[in-house]
C-alpha positions as CSV (number, residue, x, y, z in Angstrom):
1,X,112.6,95.8,127.3
2,X,115.3,97.8,125.6
3,X,116.1,94.9,123.3
4,X,112.4,94.6,122.4
5,X,112.2,98.3,121.5
6,X,115.3,97.9,119.3
7,X,113.8,95.0,117.5
8,X,110.5,97.0,117.0
9,X,112.5,100.0,115.8
10,X,114.4,97.8,113.3
11,X,111.0,96.6,111.9
12,X,109.7,100.2,111.7
13,X,112.9,101.2,109.8
14,X,112.3,98.4,107.2
15,X,108.6,99.3,106.9
16,X,109.5,103.0,106.5
17,X,111.8,102.1,103.6
18,X,109.1,100.0,102.0
19,X,106.5,102.7,102.2
20,X,108.8,105.3,100.8
21,X,109.2,103.2,97.7
22,X,105.4,103.0,97.0
23,X,104.1,105.0,94.0
24,X,101.1,107.3,94.6
25,X,97.8,105.6,94.1
26,X,97.0,107.5,90.9
27,X,100.0,106.1,89.2
28,X,99.1,102.5,89.7
29,X,97.1,102.1,86.5
30,X,100.1,103.2,84.5
31,X,102.6,100.7,85.9
32,X,104.1,97.9,84.0
33,X,103.5,94.3,85.1
34,X,106.8,94.0,87.0
35,X,106.3,97.3,88.7
36,X,102.8,96.3,89.8
37,X,104.3,93.0,91.2
38,X,106.8,95.1,93.1
39,X,104.0,97.2,94.7
40,X,102.3,93.9,95.6
41,X,105.5,92.6,97.2
42,X,105.8,95.8,99.3
43,X,102.2,95.5,100.5
44,X,102.9,91.9,101.4
45,X,106.1,92.8,103.2
46,X,104.3,95.7,105.0
47,X,101.8,93.3,106.6
48,X,104.6,90.8,107.4
49,X,106.3,93.6,109.4
50,X,103.2,94.3,111.4
51,X,102.9,90.6,112.2
52,X,106.6,90.5,113.2
53,X,106.0,93.2,115.7
54,X,102.8,91.6,117.1
55,X,104.7,88.3,117.5
56,X,107.6,90.1,119.3
57,X,105.1,91.7,121.8
58,X,103.2,88.6,122.4
59,X,106.3,86.6,123.0
60,X,107.6,89.3,125.4
61,X,104.4,88.8,127.4
62,X,104.8,85.0,127.3
63,X,101.5,84.7,125.4
64,X,101.6,81.6,123.2
65,X,101.3,82.4,119.5
66,X,98.4,80.9,117.6
67,X,98.9,77.9,115.4
68,X,97.0,76.2,112.6
69,X,95.6,77.2,109.3
70,X,94.1,80.5,110.5
71,X,97.0,81.6,112.8
72,X,97.4,84.9,110.9
73,X,93.8,85.9,111.7
74,X,94.0,84.6,115.2
75,X,97.2,86.7,115.8
76,X,95.2,89.9,115.1
77,X,92.4,88.8,117.4
78,X,94.9,87.9,120.1
79,X,96.6,91.3,119.8
80,X,93.3,93.0,120.3
81,X,92.4,90.7,123.2
82,X,95.6,91.7,125.0
83,X,95.1,95.4,124.1
84,X,98.2,95.6,121.9
85,X,96.2,97.1,119.0
86,X,92.7,98.5,118.8
87,X,89.8,96.8,117.1
88,X,89.8,99.6,114.6
89,X,93.4,98.9,113.7
90,X,92.7,95.2,113.5
91,X,90.1,95.8,110.9
92,X,92.4,98.0,108.9
93,X,95.2,95.4,109.1
94,X,92.6,92.8,108.1
95,X,92.6,94.3,104.6
96,X,96.3,93.7,104.3
97,X,96.0,90.2,105.8
98,X,93.4,89.4,103.1
99,X,95.8,90.7,100.4
100,X,98.7,88.8,102.0
101,X,96.7,85.6,101.6
102,X,95.8,86.4,98.0
103,X,99.3,87.3,97.2
104,X,100.7,84.1,98.7
105,X,98.3,81.9,96.8
106,X,97.7,83.6,93.4
107,X,99.8,84.3,90.3
108,X,101.2,87.7,89.8
109,X,99.2,87.7,86.6
110,X,96.1,88.1,88.8
111,X,97.3,91.5,90.1
112,X,95.2,94.5,89.1
113,X,95.9,98.1,89.9
114,X,92.4,98.9,91.0
115,X,92.6,96.1,93.7
116,X,95.9,97.6,95.0
117,X,94.7,101.2,95.0
118,X,92.9,101.2,98.4
119,X,95.8,99.4,100.1
120,X,98.3,101.9,98.7
121,X,96.0,104.8,99.6
122,X,95.4,103.7,103.2
123,X,98.8,102.3,104.1
124,X,100.2,105.4,105.8
125,X,97.1,105.9,107.9
126,X,97.0,102.2,108.9
127,X,100.7,102.3,109.7
128,X,100.3,105.4,111.8
129,X,97.4,103.9,113.7
130,X,99.4,100.7,114.3
131,X,102.4,102.6,115.7
132,X,100.2,104.7,118.0
133,X,98.6,101.5,119.4
134,X,102.0,99.9,119.9
135,X,103.4,103.0,121.6
136,X,100.3,103.2,123.9
137,X,100.7,99.5,124.7
138,X,104.4,99.9,125.5
139,X,103.9,102.9,127.7
140,X,101.3,101.3,130.0
């Protein structure tokens, strides 16, 4: 269990660094193309970090990870089913999952500040809720 907590802490450390690099939401419309692409990459990596933690916890409990086309969505459902995260947190993470899908399949030319604003604005609350859920799960 100590090794699991170390791995989770390493993920948190990376996520903390990412979030600290985000500009405030109000500055997004003034960013240059490459800066906006950087924000999008941070949002994508943020969600990947959440998934990494969920996968670690499911593996620790010997719960098979989902496979197939919709495995990302199924991972969130599985985490709720096993009480790793709350349904509320799942819905918040769902916004980042949808962006992750868009980001993975679109051109950076399709990035618009107004689409990123709610994700940037809500990232700290979503992250805080996620961490609370994980802590509660680990302490049970």
